[in-house]
NUTOR-435290 format. One record per residue (C-alpha): residue number from 0; residue in three letters; x, y, z. Coordinates in steps of 0.25 Angstrom, whole numbers. Layout:
REM NUTOR-435290
- pos/code/x/y/z
- NUM/ALA/X/Y/Z
...
END
This chain:
REM NUTOR-435290
- pos/code/x/y/z
- 0/UNK/225/228/750
- 1/UNK/213/236/745
- 2/UNK/209/246/756
- 3/UNK/195/252/757
- 4/UNK/188/263/766
- 5/UNK/176/253/768
- 6/UNK/174/238/765
- 7/UNK/160/233/765
- 8/UNK/157/218/767
- 9/UNK/144/214/761
- 10/UNK/138/220/748
- 11/UNK/123/219/752
- 12/UNK/115/231/755
- 13/UNK/122/236/767
- 14/UNK/136/234/761
- 15/UNK/132/239/747
- 16/UNK/126/252/753
- 17/UNK/138/254/763
- 18/UNK/148/253/751
- 19/UNK/140/263/743
- 20/UNK/139/273/755
- 21/UNK/154/272/758
- 22/UNK/157/274/743
- 23/UNK/149/287/743
- 24/UNK/158/292/754
- 25/UNK/170/290/746
- 26/UNK/175/277/753
- 27/UNK/183/266/746
- 28/UNK/174/254/748
- 29/UNK/174/239/746
- 30/UNK/161/231/746
- 31/UNK/164/216/749
- 32/UNK/154/205/747
- 33/UNK/157/190/744
- 34/UNK/143/189/737
- 35/UNK/136/198/727
- 36/UNK/133/213/729
- 37/UNK/119/216/735
- 38/UNK/120/206/747
- 39/UNK/107/199/752
- 40/UNK/97/210/748
- 41/UNK/101/210/733
- 42/UNK/104/195/731
- 43/UNK/97/187/741
- 44/UNK/87/196/748
- 45/UNK/79/209/745
- 46/UNK/80/210/730
- 47/UNK/78/195/726
- 48/UNK/66/193/735
- 49/UNK/59/206/731
- 50/UNK/62/202/716
- 51/UNK/55/189/718
- 52/UNK/44/195/726
- 53/UNK/41/205/715
- 54/UNK/39/194/705
- 55/UNK/30/187/715
- 56/UNK/22/200/716
- 57/UNK/21/201/701
- 58/UNK/16/187/700
- 59/UNK/6/189/711
- 60/UNK/1/202/704
- 61/UNK/-1/195/691
- 62/UNK/-9/184/698
- 63/UNK/-18/195/703
- 64/UNK/-19/202/689
- 65/UNK/-34/199/688
- 66/UNK/-38/207/700
- 67/UNK/-32/219/692
- 68/UNK/-40/216/680
- 69/UNK/-28/210/673
- 70/UNK/-29/196/667
- 71/UNK/-17/188/665
- 72/UNK/-13/173/663
- 73/UNK/-9/165/675
- 74/UNK/5/171/680
- 75/UNK/16/161/681
- 76/UNK/29/162/690
- 77/UNK/42/161/683
- 78/UNK/51/159/696
- 79/UNK/64/159/688
- 80/UNK/60/172/681
- 81/UNK/57/178/695
- 82/UNK/71/173/700
- 83/UNK/78/178/687
- 84/UNK/72/192/689
- 85/UNK/76/193/703
- 86/UNK/90/189/699
- 87/UNK/90/200/688
- 88/UNK/86/210/698
- 89/UNK/97/206/708
- 90/UNK/107/207/697
- 91/UNK/103/221/692
- 92/UNK/103/226/706
- 93/UNK/117/220/709
- 94/UNK/122/226/697
- 95/UNK/117/239/701
- 96/UNK/124/238/715
- 97/UNK/137/234/709
- 98/UNK/136/247/700
- 99/UNK/135/255/712
- 100/UNK/148/250/718
- 101/UNK/157/258/709
- 102/UNK/169/263/718
- 103/UNK/166/251/728
- 104/UNK/175/239/727
- 105/UNK/165/227/728
- 106/UNK/174/215/733
- 107/UNK/166/202/730
- 108/UNK/173/193/741
- 109/UNK/170/187/755
- 110/UNK/176/197/766
- 111/UNK/184/193/778
- 112/UNK/188/203/789
- 113/UNK/203/202/792
- 114/UNK/203/214/801
- 115/UNK/193/226/803
- 116/UNK/200/232/790
- 117/UNK/204/221/782
- 118/UNK/194/211/774
- 119/UNK/199/199/766
- 120/UNK/192/197/753
- 121/UNK/197/183/748
- 122/UNK/211/185/744
- 123/UNK/210/201/746
- 124/UNK/210/209/758
- 125/UNK/205/223/759
- 126/UNK/206/234/770
- 127/UNK/195/244/774
- 128/UNK/194/255/783
- 129/UNK/180/252/787
- 130/UNK/171/239/784
- 131/UNK/156/238/784
- 132/UNK/151/223/785
- 133/UNK/138/221/778
- 134/UNK/138/206/776
- 135/UNK/122/205/777
- 136/UNK/115/193/781
- 137/UNK/111/178/778
- 138/UNK/98/170/780
- 139/UNK/97/163/793
- 140/UNK/95/148/796
- 141/UNK/88/141/808
- 142/UNK/95/132/817
- 143/UNK/87/120/812
- 144/UNK/84/125/798
- 145/UNK/96/127/788
- 146/UNK/97/131/774
- 147/UNK/100/120/764
- 148/UNK/98/128/751
- 149/UNK/88/118/746
- 150/UNK/76/116/755
- 151/UNK/79/126/766
- 152/UNK/83/139/759
- 153/UNK/86/154/763
- 154/UNK/81/167/757
- 155/UNK/93/167/749
- 156/UNK/91/154/742
- 157/UNK/76/155/740
- 158/UNK/79/167/730
- 159/UNK/86/157/721
- 160/UNK/75/147/719
- 161/UNK/72/142/705
- 162/UNK/58/138/707
- 163/UNK/47/141/717
- 164/UNK/45/131/729
- 165/UNK/31/125/730
- 166/UNK/32/127/745
- 167/UNK/41/135/754
- 168/UNK/42/136/769
- 169/UNK/48/149/774
- 170/UNK/54/149/788
- 171/UNK/54/163/793
- 172/UNK/43/173/791
- 173/UNK/51/185/792
- 174/UNK/53/195/780
- 175/UNK/61/185/771
- 176/UNK/51/173/774
- 177/UNK/39/182/772
- 178/UNK/44/188/759
- 179/UNK/47/174/753
- 180/UNK/34/168/758
- 181/UNK/26/179/750
- 182/UNK/35/177/738
- 183/UNK/34/162/736
- 184/UNK/19/162/740
- 185/UNK/16/172/729
- 186/UNK/24/163/719
- 187/UNK/16/150/723
- 188/UNK/24/143/733
- 189/UNK/17/137/746
- 190/UNK/24/145/757
- 191/UNK/24/142/772
- 192/UNK/31/152/781
- 193/UNK/35/149/795
- 194/UNK/39/160/805
- 195/UNK/43/157/820
- 196/UNK/38/171/825
- 197/UNK/23/173/827
- 198/UNK/22/182/815
- 199/UNK/28/183/801
- 200/UNK/38/195/799
- 201/UNK/41/195/814
- 202/UNK/47/209/813
- 203/UNK/35/215/807
- 204/UNK/22/221/813
- 205/UNK/13/210/818
- 206/UNK/1/215/810
- 207/UNK/9/215/797
- 208/UNK/14/201/800
- 209/UNK/0/196/803
- 210/UNK/-5/202/790
- 211/UNK/6/196/781
- 212/UNK/4/183/788
- 213/UNK/-11/184/784
- 214/UNK/-8/187/770
- 215/UNK/2/176/768
- 216/UNK/-8/166/773
- 217/UNK/-18/172/763
- 218/UNK/-8/169/752
- 219/UNK/-6/155/756
- 220/UNK/7/156/764
- 221/UNK/7/147/776
- 222/UNK/12/155/788
- 223/UNK/17/149/801
- 224/UNK/21/159/812
- 225/UNK/26/156/825
- 226/UNK/32/143/819
- 227/UNK/45/136/820
- 228/UNK/51/132/807
- 229/UNK/54/118/813
- 230/UNK/39/115/813
- 231/UNK/38/115/798
- 232/UNK/44/104/789
- 233/UNK/53/109/778
- 234/UNK/50/96/770
- 235/UNK/35/101/768
- 236/UNK/40/113/759
- 237/UNK/48/113/746
- 238/UNK/57/124/751
- 239/UNK/60/131/765
- 240/UNK/65/145/766
- 241/UNK/72/148/779
- 242/UNK/72/163/782
- 243/UNK/73/166/797
- 244/UNK/81/179/796
- 245/UNK/95/183/791
- 246/UNK/108/182/799
- 247/UNK/120/193/798
- 248/UNK/131/188/788
- 249/UNK/143/190/797
- 250/UNK/151/178/796
- 251/UNK/164/174/788
- 252/UNK/169/189/787
- 253/UNK/178/189/799
- 254/UNK/170/197/809
- 255/UNK/174/188/821
- 256/UNK/188/191/817
- 257/UNK/186/206/819
- 258/UNK/178/204/832
- 259/UNK/166/211/826
- 260/UNK/154/210/835
- 261/UNK/142/201/831
- 262/UNK/129/197/837
- 263/UNK/122/185/831
- 264/UNK/130/187/818
- 265/UNK/126/202/816
- 266/UNK/137/212/817
- 267/UNK/135/222/828
- 268/UNK/136/236/824
- 269/UNK/133/250/831
- 270/UNK/123/260/826
- 271/UNK/134/265/816
- 272/UNK/135/251/811
- 273/UNK/149/249/817
- 274/UNK/154/236/822
- 275/UNK/163/234/834
- 276/UNK/175/235/825
- 277/UNK/177/250/821
- 278/UNK/179/249/806
- 279/UNK/168/239/803
- 280/UNK/154/242/801
- 281/UNK/142/233/798
- 282/UNK/129/235/790
- 283/UNK/117/227/785
- 284/UNK/112/213/789
- 285/UNK/125/209/796
- 286/UNK/122/219/807
- 287/UNK/109/211/809
- 288/UNK/101/224/812
- 289/UNK/90/225/801
- 290/UNK/92/215/789
- 291/UNK/86/224/778
- 292/UNK/93/228/766
- 293/UNK/89/243/767
- 294/UNK/94/243/781
- 295/UNK/107/237/777
- 296/UNK/109/247/767
- 297/UNK/106/258/777
- 298/UNK/116/252/787
- 299/UNK/127/251/776
- 300/UNK/125/265/772
- 301/UNK/127/269/787
- 302/UNK/139/261/789
- 303/UNK/146/266/777
- 304/UNK/143/280/782
- 305/UNK/148/277/796
- 306/UNK/162/273/791
- 307/UNK/165/287/789
- 308/UNK/170/293/802
- 309/UNK/161/303/809
- 310/UNK/149/299/799
- 311/UNK/142/289/809
- 312/UNK/127/287/807
- 313/UNK/119/277/815
- 314/UNK/111/266/807
- 315/UNK/99/269/815
- 316/UNK/88/271/805
- 317/UNK/76/264/811
- 318/UNK/67/266/798
- 319/UNK/70/253/792
- 320/UNK/59/247/783
- 321/UNK/56/233/782
- 322/UNK/50/227/769
- 323/UNK/44/214/767
- 324/UNK/41/210/753
- 325/UNK/29/200/755
- 326/UNK/16/201/748
- 327/UNK/11/210/754
- 328/UNK/23/218/757
- 329/UNK/27/222/772
- 330/UNK/35/234/777
- 331/UNK/38/240/790
- 332/UNK/47/251/797
- 333/UNK/49/254/811
- 334/UNK/41/249/823
- 335/UNK/30/239/822
- 336/UNK/18/241/831
- 337/UNK/23/230/840
- 338/UNK/37/236/841
- 339/UNK/31/250/844
- 340/UNK/22/245/855
- 341/UNK/34/236/861
- 342/UNK/42/249/862
- 343/UNK/30/255/870
- 344/UNK/27/266/860
- 345/UNK/14/272/859
- 346/UNK/10/270/844
- 347/UNK/0/272/834
- 348/UNK/-3/262/823
- 349/UNK/-9/266/810
- 350/UNK/-13/257/799
- 351/UNK/-18/257/785
- 352/UNK/-24/244/778
- 353/UNK/-21/243/763
- 354/UNK/-35/239/761
- 355/UNK/-38/254/761
- 356/UNK/-27/257/751
- 357/UNK/-32/260/737
- 358/UNK/-19/257/731
- 359/UNK/-18/244/738
- 360/UNK/-32/240/733
- 361/UNK/-27/244/719
- 362/UNK/-15/235/720
- 363/UNK/-23/224/726
- 364/UNK/-14/224/738
- 365/UNK/-23/229/750
- 366/UNK/-18/219/760
- 367/UNK/-10/226/771
- 368/UNK/-8/238/780
- 369/UNK/1/249/784
- 370/UNK/4/251/799
- 371/UNK/11/263/805
- 372/UNK/16/264/819
- 373/UNK/18/278/825
- 374/UNK/20/284/838
- 375/UNK/6/288/844
- 376/UNK/10/302/849
- 377/UNK/21/307/839
- 378/UNK/15/299/826
- 379/UNK/30/296/823
- 380/UNK/30/283/814
- 381/UNK/36/271/822
- 382/UNK/34/261/811
- 383/UNK/26/255/800
- 384/UNK/22/242/794
- 385/UNK/15/239/780
- 386/UNK/10/227/774
- 387/UNK/4/228/760
- 388/UNK/7/234/746
- 389/UNK/19/242/744
- 390/UNK/23/240/759
- 391/UNK/38/240/756
- 392/UNK/37/253/749
- 393/UNK/27/260/758
- 394/UNK/36/257/770
- 395/UNK/46/267/765
- 396/UNK/36/279/768
- 397/UNK/34/274/782
- 398/UNK/49/272/784
- 399/UNK/52/286/779
- 400/UNK/41/291/789
- 401/UNK/47/284/800
- 402/UNK/62/288/797
- 403/UNK/58/303/796
- 404/UNK/50/303/809
- 405/UNK/37/305/801
- 406/UNK/24/305/809
- 407/UNK/10/299/805
- 408/UNK/5/313/803
- 409/UNK/15/316/792
- 410/UNK/11/303/784
- 411/UNK/-4/307/786
- 412/UNK/-1/321/780
- 413/UNK/7/315/768
- 414/UNK/0/314/755
- 415/UNK/2/300/749
- 416/UNK/-3/298/734
- 417/UNK/-16/290/732
- 418/UNK/-18/279/728
- 419/UNK/-5/273/733
- 420/UNK/-1/263/744
- 421/UNK/8/274/751
- 422/UNK/-5/282/755
- 423/UNK/-8/270/764
- 424/UNK/3/275/773
- 425/UNK/-4/288/775
- 426/UNK/-17/281/777
- 427/UNK/-10/273/788
- 428/UNK/-5/285/795
- 429/UNK/-19/291/795
- 430/UNK/-23/279/803
END
């Protein structure tokens, strides 16, 4: 029986980073996954969707070439080539991840707990002093709407389409639904998006959500908020994408046998990412906290550090940026205006419209705004939201500012290069 200091179940972003962190500490590590290395992010999430979105952005830009004084023949979409490029990027990144696993045993098999220290892998059993569960998440279904893999598909299956649908109904106007709505609309599909909440992107700032809804409608996307999916007829659309959230993937690994505490499928952990069974930790989507790849990586690193006695660190960093790759992009960190007010905080709201940005005008992407929420008295940054060009990159500046306790006054005194999109953050801070 092979023995390890640490066994990590799940080779997604949480598990992969946990394994690397433990390896750096000189531990003998087994990384276990029944599928391919990279998990959802690399194979069915972040990377493939953004690869397709980039192709759509290029197509959109070429269609606008005349605005920039460039004459081109009418551009055409080669969807199979777009898909091939996406697959190539995934393969390259997977190969890079595999090369980083030197010194770590990657065991490609389904895992089943026999005890807190023993894990069955098919016909083999391994033993580990500590275990980190990082099994990720899966697309959720609705009670009356189920995936059939043909007409009603998940965000996994839509990435493998061979041809563009003429019409697409998207049930769920959260991050995943909004990104796919933007993508397929650019590529010429007639898109309808239905969201049961009063706004698209229910977790985002209401002003930002109203802005993207307005821009979606300008692009021809049919948006139905406060709408129950049962009121729409799937037969009216060529394809239906059901994306109403993701559920922790915690079944079929023997957690109930160990008595590990779950709540609605998610593994309950303390601030150090420990489960109620001492040698077992959990990280990433399976904990049901914040289902983002970068937060999963952060949790994985913390969990790997915490298996060393006397080395406990809490996974309590509140500066987690959220990025949405729609057109235009959206990003946020910290509290929204409504959340801050609901907490009874005295706040100041600073805004800057990209219409006044020289670089946004140069890029022909002047739709959008930056919104910074700060404490009225101290000027400490509480949160920020951006919709507009480069939002997913710009949010890093405000994430750093929030995480380091920076004040609006410090941003105002910082010199940003001109003409850039980043200087818009200073302009927002100036109010």
